[in-house]
Biotite code that builds the C-alpha atoms (Angstrom):
import biotite.structure as struc

atoms = struc.array([
    struc.Atom([-45.846, 156.782, 89.789], chain_id="A", res_id=1, res_name="UNK", atom_name="CA", element="C"),
    struc.Atom([-42.523, 158.382, 88.916], chain_id="A", res_id=2, res_name="UNK", atom_name="CA", element="C"),
    struc.Atom([-43.837, 161.366, 86.951], chain_id="A", res_id=3, res_name="UNK", atom_name="CA", element="C"),
    struc.Atom([-46.773, 162.497, 84.900], chain_id="A", res_id=4, res_name="UNK", atom_name="CA", element="C"),
    struc.Atom([-47.763, 165.062, 82.352], chain_id="A", res_id=5, res_name="UNK", atom_name="CA", element="C"),
    struc.Atom([-51.024, 165.942, 80.660], chain_id="A", res_id=6, res_name="UNK", atom_name="CA", element="C"),
    struc.Atom([-50.328, 163.246, 78.016], chain_id="A", res_id=7, res_name="UNK", atom_name="CA", element="C"),
    struc.Atom([-48.453, 160.491, 79.878], chain_id="A", res_id=8, res_name="UNK", atom_name="CA", element="C"),
    struc.Atom([-47.961, 158.688, 83.185], chain_id="A", res_id=9, res_name="UNK", atom_name="CA", element="C"),
    struc.Atom([-44.574, 157.095, 83.815], chain_id="A", res_id=10, res_name="UNK", atom_name="CA", element="C"),
    struc.Atom([-44.448, 154.297, 86.414], chain_id="A", res_id=11, res_name="UNK", atom_name="CA", element="C"),
    struc.Atom([-42.035, 151.838, 87.972], chain_id="A", res_id=12, res_name="UNK", atom_name="CA", element="C"),
    struc.Atom([-43.752, 148.421, 87.905], chain_id="A", res_id=13, res_name="UNK", atom_name="CA", element="C"),
    struc.Atom([-42.721, 145.581, 90.189], chain_id="A", res_id=14, res_name="UNK", atom_name="CA", element="C"),
    struc.Atom([-44.388, 142.195, 90.522], chain_id="A", res_id=15, res_name="UNK", atom_name="CA", element="C"),
    struc.Atom([-45.181, 140.591, 93.851], chain_id="A", res_id=16, res_name="UNK", atom_name="CA", element="C"),
    struc.Atom([-42.669, 137.791, 93.379], chain_id="A", res_id=17, res_name="UNK", atom_name="CA", element="C"),
    struc.Atom([-40.111, 139.844, 91.398], chain_id="A", res_id=18, res_name="UNK", atom_name="CA", element="C"),
    struc.Atom([-41.278, 138.260, 88.134], chain_id="A", res_id=19, res_name="UNK", atom_name="CA", element="C"),
    struc.Atom([-41.745, 141.767, 86.743], chain_id="A", res_id=20, res_name="UNK", atom_name="CA", element="C"),
    struc.Atom([-39.473, 144.757, 87.216], chain_id="A", res_id=21, res_name="UNK", atom_name="CA", element="C"),
    struc.Atom([-39.842, 147.352, 84.502], chain_id="A", res_id=22, res_name="UNK", atom_name="CA", element="C"),
    struc.Atom([-40.848, 150.877, 83.608], chain_id="A", res_id=23, res_name="UNK", atom_name="CA", element="C"),
    struc.Atom([-44.177, 151.575, 81.959], chain_id="A", res_id=24, res_name="UNK", atom_name="CA", element="C"),
    struc.Atom([-45.465, 154.712, 80.322], chain_id="A", res_id=25, res_name="UNK", atom_name="CA", element="C"),
    struc.Atom([-49.146, 155.042, 79.505], chain_id="A", res_id=26, res_name="UNK", atom_name="CA", element="C"),
    struc.Atom([-49.853, 157.725, 76.941], chain_id="A", res_id=27, res_name="UNK", atom_name="CA", element="C"),
    struc.Atom([-52.791, 159.646, 75.599], chain_id="A", res_id=28, res_name="UNK", atom_name="CA", element="C"),
    struc.Atom([-51.699, 162.051, 72.870], chain_id="A", res_id=29, res_name="UNK", atom_name="CA", element="C"),
    struc.Atom([-53.722, 165.191, 72.302], chain_id="A", res_id=30, res_name="UNK", atom_name="CA", element="C"),
    struc.Atom([-55.685, 165.400, 69.045], chain_id="A", res_id=31, res_name="UNK", atom_name="CA", element="C"),
    struc.Atom([-53.937, 168.537, 67.742], chain_id="A", res_id=32, res_name="UNK", atom_name="CA", element="C"),
    struc.Atom([-50.428, 167.955, 66.358], chain_id="A", res_id=33, res_name="UNK", atom_name="CA", element="C"),
    struc.Atom([-48.875, 171.112, 67.822], chain_id="A", res_id=34, res_name="UNK", atom_name="CA", element="C"),
    struc.Atom([-50.311, 170.397, 71.263], chain_id="A", res_id=35, res_name="UNK", atom_name="CA", element="C"),
    struc.Atom([-49.195, 166.740, 71.022], chain_id="A", res_id=36, res_name="UNK", atom_name="CA", element="C"),
    struc.Atom([-45.505, 167.578, 70.299], chain_id="A", res_id=37, res_name="UNK", atom_name="CA", element="C"),
    struc.Atom([-44.522, 167.987, 73.993], chain_id="A", res_id=38, res_name="UNK", atom_name="CA", element="C"),
    struc.Atom([-45.529, 164.329, 74.532], chain_id="A", res_id=39, res_name="UNK", atom_name="CA", element="C"),
    struc.Atom([-42.923, 163.200, 71.964], chain_id="A", res_id=40, res_name="UNK", atom_name="CA", element="C"),
    struc.Atom([-40.278, 165.478, 73.541], chain_id="A", res_id=41, res_name="UNK", atom_name="CA", element="C"),
    struc.Atom([-41.132, 164.056, 76.966], chain_id="A", res_id=42, res_name="UNK", atom_name="CA", element="C"),
    struc.Atom([-40.826, 160.457, 75.683], chain_id="A", res_id=43, res_name="UNK", atom_name="CA", element="C"),
    struc.Atom([-37.516, 161.242, 73.953], chain_id="A", res_id=44, res_name="UNK", atom_name="CA", element="C"),
    struc.Atom([-36.136, 162.735, 77.177], chain_id="A", res_id=45, res_name="UNK", atom_name="CA", element="C"),
    struc.Atom([-37.242, 159.679, 79.146], chain_id="A", res_id=46, res_name="UNK", atom_name="CA", element="C"),
    struc.Atom([-35.636, 157.363, 76.575], chain_id="A", res_id=47, res_name="UNK", atom_name="CA", element="C"),
    struc.Atom([-32.191, 158.932, 77.106], chain_id="A", res_id=48, res_name="UNK", atom_name="CA", element="C"),
    struc.Atom([-32.352, 158.070, 80.825], chain_id="A", res_id=49, res_name="UNK", atom_name="CA", element="C"),
    struc.Atom([-33.800, 154.553, 80.736], chain_id="A", res_id=50, res_name="UNK", atom_name="CA", element="C"),
    struc.Atom([-31.592, 151.474, 80.896], chain_id="A", res_id=51, res_name="UNK", atom_name="CA", element="C"),
    struc.Atom([-34.114, 148.897, 82.128], chain_id="A", res_id=52, res_name="UNK", atom_name="CA", element="C"),
    struc.Atom([-37.085, 147.246, 80.401], chain_id="A", res_id=53, res_name="UNK", atom_name="CA", element="C"),
    struc.Atom([-39.602, 149.885, 79.288], chain_id="A", res_id=54, res_name="UNK", atom_name="CA", element="C"),
    struc.Atom([-43.064, 149.499, 77.802], chain_id="A", res_id=55, res_name="UNK", atom_name="CA", element="C"),
    struc.Atom([-44.855, 152.484, 76.276], chain_id="A", res_id=56, res_name="UNK", atom_name="CA", element="C"),
    struc.Atom([-48.480, 152.006, 75.385], chain_id="A", res_id=57, res_name="UNK", atom_name="CA", element="C"),
    struc.Atom([-51.650, 153.925, 74.815], chain_id="A", res_id=58, res_name="UNK", atom_name="CA", element="C"),
    struc.Atom([-53.402, 156.177, 72.338], chain_id="A", res_id=59, res_name="UNK", atom_name="CA", element="C"),
    struc.Atom([-50.809, 158.292, 70.558], chain_id="A", res_id=60, res_name="UNK", atom_name="CA", element="C"),
    struc.Atom([-53.375, 159.950, 68.241], chain_id="A", res_id=61, res_name="UNK", atom_name="CA", element="C"),
    struc.Atom([-50.796, 159.620, 65.500], chain_id="A", res_id=62, res_name="UNK", atom_name="CA", element="C"),
    struc.Atom([-50.497, 157.245, 62.548], chain_id="A", res_id=63, res_name="UNK", atom_name="CA", element="C"),
    struc.Atom([-47.155, 155.917, 61.305], chain_id="A", res_id=64, res_name="UNK", atom_name="CA", element="C"),
    struc.Atom([-48.139, 155.900, 57.649], chain_id="A", res_id=65, res_name="UNK", atom_name="CA", element="C"),
    struc.Atom([-51.106, 156.521, 55.368], chain_id="A", res_id=66, res_name="UNK", atom_name="CA", element="C"),
    struc.Atom([-51.957, 152.785, 55.167], chain_id="A", res_id=67, res_name="UNK", atom_name="CA", element="C"),
    struc.Atom([-53.063, 152.912, 58.798], chain_id="A", res_id=68, res_name="UNK", atom_name="CA", element="C"),
    struc.Atom([-55.943, 155.207, 57.854], chain_id="A", res_id=69, res_name="UNK", atom_name="CA", element="C"),
    struc.Atom([-59.176, 153.653, 56.699], chain_id="A", res_id=70, res_name="UNK", atom_name="CA", element="C"),
    struc.Atom([-58.890, 153.460, 52.892], chain_id="A", res_id=71, res_name="UNK", atom_name="CA", element="C"),
    struc.Atom([-55.924, 155.888, 53.001], chain_id="A", res_id=72, res_name="UNK", atom_name="CA", element="C"),
    struc.Atom([-58.242, 158.870, 53.623], chain_id="A", res_id=73, res_name="UNK", atom_name="CA", element="C"),
    struc.Atom([-56.831, 162.005, 55.273], chain_id="A", res_id=74, res_name="UNK", atom_name="CA", element="C"),
    struc.Atom([-57.706, 162.379, 58.927], chain_id="A", res_id=75, res_name="UNK", atom_name="CA", element="C"),
    struc.Atom([-60.980, 164.260, 59.400], chain_id="A", res_id=76, res_name="UNK", atom_name="CA", element="C"),
    struc.Atom([-63.566, 164.206, 62.151], chain_id="A", res_id=77, res_name="UNK", atom_name="CA", element="C"),
    struc.Atom([-64.565, 160.537, 61.773], chain_id="A", res_id=78, res_name="UNK", atom_name="CA", element="C"),
    struc.Atom([-61.835, 158.695, 59.865], chain_id="A", res_id=79, res_name="UNK", atom_name="CA", element="C"),
    struc.Atom([-60.779, 155.590, 61.758], chain_id="A", res_id=80, res_name="UNK", atom_name="CA", element="C"),
    struc.Atom([-57.052, 154.999, 62.130], chain_id="A", res_id=81, res_name="UNK", atom_name="CA", element="C"),
    struc.Atom([-54.741, 152.755, 64.126], chain_id="A", res_id=82, res_name="UNK", atom_name="CA", element="C"),
    struc.Atom([-53.588, 155.143, 66.818], chain_id="A", res_id=83, res_name="UNK", atom_name="CA", element="C"),
    struc.Atom([-53.342, 152.755, 69.792], chain_id="A", res_id=84, res_name="UNK", atom_name="CA", element="C"),
    struc.Atom([-49.940, 151.114, 70.197], chain_id="A", res_id=85, res_name="UNK", atom_name="CA", element="C"),
    struc.Atom([-47.715, 149.161, 72.571], chain_id="A", res_id=86, res_name="UNK", atom_name="CA", element="C"),
    struc.Atom([-43.952, 149.502, 72.120], chain_id="A", res_id=87, res_name="UNK", atom_name="CA", element="C"),
    struc.Atom([-41.153, 147.872, 74.110], chain_id="A", res_id=88, res_name="UNK", atom_name="CA", element="C"),
    struc.Atom([-37.486, 148.865, 74.086], chain_id="A", res_id=89, res_name="UNK", atom_name="CA", element="C"),
    struc.Atom([-34.636, 146.373, 73.483], chain_id="A", res_id=90, res_name="UNK", atom_name="CA", element="C"),
    struc.Atom([-34.287, 145.679, 77.205], chain_id="A", res_id=91, res_name="UNK", atom_name="CA", element="C"),
    struc.Atom([-38.027, 144.908, 77.358], chain_id="A", res_id=92, res_name="UNK", atom_name="CA", element="C"),
    struc.Atom([-37.783, 142.416, 74.493], chain_id="A", res_id=93, res_name="UNK", atom_name="CA", element="C"),
    struc.Atom([-34.623, 140.808, 75.886], chain_id="A", res_id=94, res_name="UNK", atom_name="CA", element="C"),
    struc.Atom([-36.137, 140.445, 79.365], chain_id="A", res_id=95, res_name="UNK", atom_name="CA", element="C"),
    struc.Atom([-39.744, 139.548, 78.645], chain_id="A", res_id=96, res_name="UNK", atom_name="CA", element="C"),
    struc.Atom([-39.505, 138.080, 75.162], chain_id="A", res_id=97, res_name="UNK", atom_name="CA", element="C"),
    struc.Atom([-42.115, 138.379, 72.475], chain_id="A", res_id=98, res_name="UNK", atom_name="CA", element="C"),
    struc.Atom([-45.085, 140.646, 73.087], chain_id="A", res_id=99, res_name="UNK", atom_name="CA", element="C"),
    struc.Atom([-48.440, 140.305, 71.347], chain_id="A", res_id=100, res_name="UNK", atom_name="CA", element="C"),
    struc.Atom([-51.023, 143.057, 71.353], chain_id="A", res_id=101, res_name="UNK", atom_name="CA", element="C"),
    struc.Atom([-54.589, 142.006, 70.707], chain_id="A", res_id=102, res_name="UNK", atom_name="CA", element="C"),
    struc.Atom([-56.854, 144.920, 69.796], chain_id="A", res_id=103, res_name="UNK", atom_name="CA", element="C"),
    struc.Atom([-60.379, 144.287, 71.007], chain_id="A", res_id=104, res_name="UNK", atom_name="CA", element="C"),
    struc.Atom([-63.507, 145.765, 69.426], chain_id="A", res_id=105, res_name="UNK", atom_name="CA", element="C"),
    struc.Atom([-64.232, 149.333, 70.579], chain_id="A", res_id=106, res_name="UNK", atom_name="CA", element="C"),
    struc.Atom([-67.504, 149.542, 72.462], chain_id="A", res_id=107, res_name="UNK", atom_name="CA", element="C"),
    struc.Atom([-67.869, 152.900, 74.229], chain_id="A", res_id=108, res_name="UNK", atom_name="CA", element="C"),
    struc.Atom([-65.539, 155.136, 72.223], chain_id="A", res_id=109, res_name="UNK", atom_name="CA", element="C"),
    struc.Atom([-63.452, 154.932, 69.067], chain_id="A", res_id=110, res_name="UNK", atom_name="CA", element="C"),
    struc.Atom([-60.553, 153.511, 71.086], chain_id="A", res_id=111, res_name="UNK", atom_name="CA", element="C"),
    struc.Atom([-59.789, 149.807, 70.912], chain_id="A", res_id=112, res_name="UNK", atom_name="CA", element="C"),
    struc.Atom([-58.999, 148.141, 74.243], chain_id="A", res_id=113, res_name="UNK", atom_name="CA", element="C"),
    struc.Atom([-55.581, 146.463, 74.086], chain_id="A", res_id=114, res_name="UNK", atom_name="CA", element="C"),
    struc.Atom([-54.687, 143.156, 75.680], chain_id="A", res_id=115, res_name="UNK", atom_name="CA", element="C"),
    struc.Atom([-50.937, 142.671, 75.982], chain_id="A", res_id=116, res_name="UNK", atom_name="CA", element="C"),
    struc.Atom([-49.685, 139.096, 76.257], chain_id="A", res_id=117, res_name="UNK", atom_name="CA", element="C"),
    struc.Atom([-46.079, 138.274, 77.050], chain_id="A", res_id=118, res_name="UNK", atom_name="CA", element="C"),
    struc.Atom([-44.543, 135.176, 75.525], chain_id="A", res_id=119, res_name="UNK", atom_name="CA", element="C"),
    struc.Atom([-41.087, 134.295, 76.693], chain_id="A", res_id=120, res_name="UNK", atom_name="CA", element="C"),
    struc.Atom([-38.912, 133.179, 73.820], chain_id="A", res_id=121, res_name="UNK", atom_name="CA", element="C"),
    struc.Atom([-37.301, 129.791, 74.262], chain_id="A", res_id=122, res_name="UNK", atom_name="CA", element="C"),
    struc.Atom([-33.568, 130.274, 74.571], chain_id="A", res_id=123, res_name="UNK", atom_name="CA", element="C"),
    struc.Atom([-31.571, 128.444, 71.936], chain_id="A", res_id=124, res_name="UNK", atom_name="CA", element="C"),
    struc.Atom([-28.359, 129.435, 73.659], chain_id="A", res_id=125, res_name="UNK", atom_name="CA", element="C"),
    struc.Atom([-27.363, 131.609, 70.728], chain_id="A", res_id=126, res_name="UNK", atom_name="CA", element="C"),
    struc.Atom([-27.602, 135.355, 71.088], chain_id="A", res_id=127, res_name="UNK", atom_name="CA", element="C"),
    struc.Atom([-29.141, 136.920, 67.954], chain_id="A", res_id=128, res_name="UNK", atom_name="CA", element="C"),
    struc.Atom([-26.983, 139.301, 65.954], chain_id="A", res_id=129, res_name="UNK", atom_name="CA", element="C"),
    struc.Atom([-27.817, 142.965, 66.452], chain_id="A", res_id=130, res_name="UNK", atom_name="CA", element="C"),
    struc.Atom([-26.529, 145.691, 64.169], chain_id="A", res_id=131, res_name="UNK", atom_name="CA", element="C"),
    struc.Atom([-25.899, 149.009, 65.881], chain_id="A", res_id=132, res_name="UNK", atom_name="CA", element="C"),
    struc.Atom([-26.204, 152.038, 63.592], chain_id="A", res_id=133, res_name="UNK", atom_name="CA", element="C"),
    struc.Atom([-23.399, 153.770, 65.462], chain_id="A", res_id=134, res_name="UNK", atom_name="CA", element="C"),
    struc.Atom([-20.956, 151.223, 63.968], chain_id="A", res_id=135, res_name="UNK", atom_name="CA", element="C"),
    struc.Atom([-21.522, 152.734, 60.515], chain_id="A", res_id=136, res_name="UNK", atom_name="CA", element="C"),
    struc.Atom([-20.147, 156.063, 61.770], chain_id="A", res_id=137, res_name="UNK", atom_name="CA", element="C"),
    struc.Atom([-16.873, 154.574, 62.981], chain_id="A", res_id=138, res_name="UNK", atom_name="CA", element="C"),
    struc.Atom([-13.825, 155.349, 60.832], chain_id="A", res_id=139, res_name="UNK", atom_name="CA", element="C"),
    struc.Atom([-12.877, 151.650, 60.529], chain_id="A", res_id=140, res_name="UNK", atom_name="CA", element="C"),
    struc.Atom([-16.378, 150.417, 59.627], chain_id="A", res_id=141, res_name="UNK", atom_name="CA", element="C"),
    struc.Atom([-16.042, 150.375, 55.830], chain_id="A", res_id=142, res_name="UNK", atom_name="CA", element="C"),
    struc.Atom([-12.624, 148.729, 55.868], chain_id="A", res_id=143, res_name="UNK", atom_name="CA", element="C"),
    struc.Atom([-13.899, 145.985, 58.207], chain_id="A", res_id=144, res_name="UNK", atom_name="CA", element="C"),
    struc.Atom([-16.939, 145.325, 55.985], chain_id="A", res_id=145, res_name="UNK", atom_name="CA", element="C"),
    struc.Atom([-14.853, 145.401, 52.797], chain_id="A", res_id=146, res_name="UNK", atom_name="CA", element="C"),
    struc.Atom([-12.337, 142.993, 54.322], chain_id="A", res_id=147, res_name="UNK", atom_name="CA", element="C"),
    struc.Atom([-15.033, 140.494, 55.285], chain_id="A", res_id=148, res_name="UNK", atom_name="CA", element="C"),
    struc.Atom([-16.772, 140.852, 51.923], chain_id="A", res_id=149, res_name="UNK", atom_name="CA", element="C"),
    struc.Atom([-13.573, 140.197, 50.009], chain_id="A", res_id=150, res_name="UNK", atom_name="CA", element="C"),
    struc.Atom([-12.783, 137.030, 51.935], chain_id="A", res_id=151, res_name="UNK", atom_name="CA", element="C"),
    struc.Atom([-15.909, 135.340, 53.279], chain_id="A", res_id=152, res_name="UNK", atom_name="CA", element="C"),
    struc.Atom([-18.493, 136.682, 50.849], chain_id="A", res_id=153, res_name="UNK", atom_name="CA", element="C"),
    struc.Atom([-16.352, 135.860, 47.829], chain_id="A", res_id=154, res_name="UNK", atom_name="CA", element="C"),
    struc.Atom([-15.884, 132.251, 48.902], chain_id="A", res_id=155, res_name="UNK", atom_name="CA", element="C"),
    struc.Atom([-19.570, 131.864, 49.880], chain_id="A", res_id=156, res_name="UNK", atom_name="CA", element="C"),
    struc.Atom([-20.759, 133.200, 46.504], chain_id="A", res_id=157, res_name="UNK", atom_name="CA", element="C"),
    struc.Atom([-18.269, 131.005, 44.686], chain_id="A", res_id=158, res_name="UNK", atom_name="CA", element="C"),
    struc.Atom([-19.585, 127.960, 46.540], chain_id="A", res_id=159, res_name="UNK", atom_name="CA", element="C"),
    struc.Atom([-23.210, 128.957, 45.802], chain_id="A", res_id=160, res_name="UNK", atom_name="CA", element="C"),
    struc.Atom([-22.356, 129.351, 42.134], chain_id="A", res_id=161, res_name="UNK", atom_name="CA", element="C"),
    struc.Atom([-20.626, 125.951, 41.997], chain_id="A", res_id=162, res_name="UNK", atom_name="CA", element="C"),
    struc.Atom([-23.509, 124.228, 43.802], chain_id="A", res_id=163, res_name="UNK", atom_name="CA", element="C"),
    struc.Atom([-26.473, 125.849, 42.103], chain_id="A", res_id=164, res_name="UNK", atom_name="CA", element="C"),
    struc.Atom([-25.469, 127.643, 38.907], chain_id="A", res_id=165, res_name="UNK", atom_name="CA", element="C"),
    struc.Atom([-22.619, 125.645, 37.389], chain_id="A", res_id=166, res_name="UNK", atom_name="CA", element="C"),
    struc.Atom([-22.941, 125.547, 33.636], chain_id="A", res_id=167, res_name="UNK", atom_name="CA", element="C"),
    struc.Atom([-25.786, 128.085, 33.540], chain_id="A", res_id=168, res_name="UNK", atom_name="CA", element="C"),
    struc.Atom([-24.302, 129.812, 30.479], chain_id="A", res_id=169, res_name="UNK", atom_name="CA", element="C"),
    struc.Atom([-24.365, 126.520, 28.536], chain_id="A", res_id=170, res_name="UNK", atom_name="CA", element="C"),
    struc.Atom([-27.919, 125.800, 29.679], chain_id="A", res_id=171, res_name="UNK", atom_name="CA", element="C"),
    struc.Atom([-29.077, 129.254, 28.506], chain_id="A", res_id=172, res_name="UNK", atom_name="CA", element="C"),
    struc.Atom([-27.388, 128.823, 25.115], chain_id="A", res_id=173, res_name="UNK", atom_name="CA", element="C"),
    struc.Atom([-29.267, 125.524, 24.556], chain_id="A", res_id=174, res_name="UNK", atom_name="CA", element="C"),
    struc.Atom([-32.660, 127.170, 25.163], chain_id="A", res_id=175, res_name="UNK", atom_name="CA", element="C"),
])
């Protein structure tokens, strides 16, 4: 175990035959929002230091949106919500591929046991395109996008129009 707090344990995980080498954080967020905030600060601080595969999982006691609450009801003493999660960073997904989380039926408490299954993606040889938000802040970003749009996009749309929509004005007039 690398470090721990009242709401999280952060570990370095290594497999016996080096098939697994990653960081894992298991979390249990406190029920009260104000008391839970240090957990999020702790996770944000960890995230700035981590460059290897990282899996964060556990009970965050926090919903992402109102649809995760049973019938959209506000959280009260016994409103069921999806508060258990497993999240991997980009390095996790690139190293271990697709991850499926199967939520089992709760039996002792209101918490659903999670079974995490790793499925390595078959490599097609092509690296998927990733957009980095930081690009949008660069001074040359808009001119690069405009340049590509004016050349490639124009010709692609022209070809689409010629293949699929040629004579559409005449067809509409005859209706």
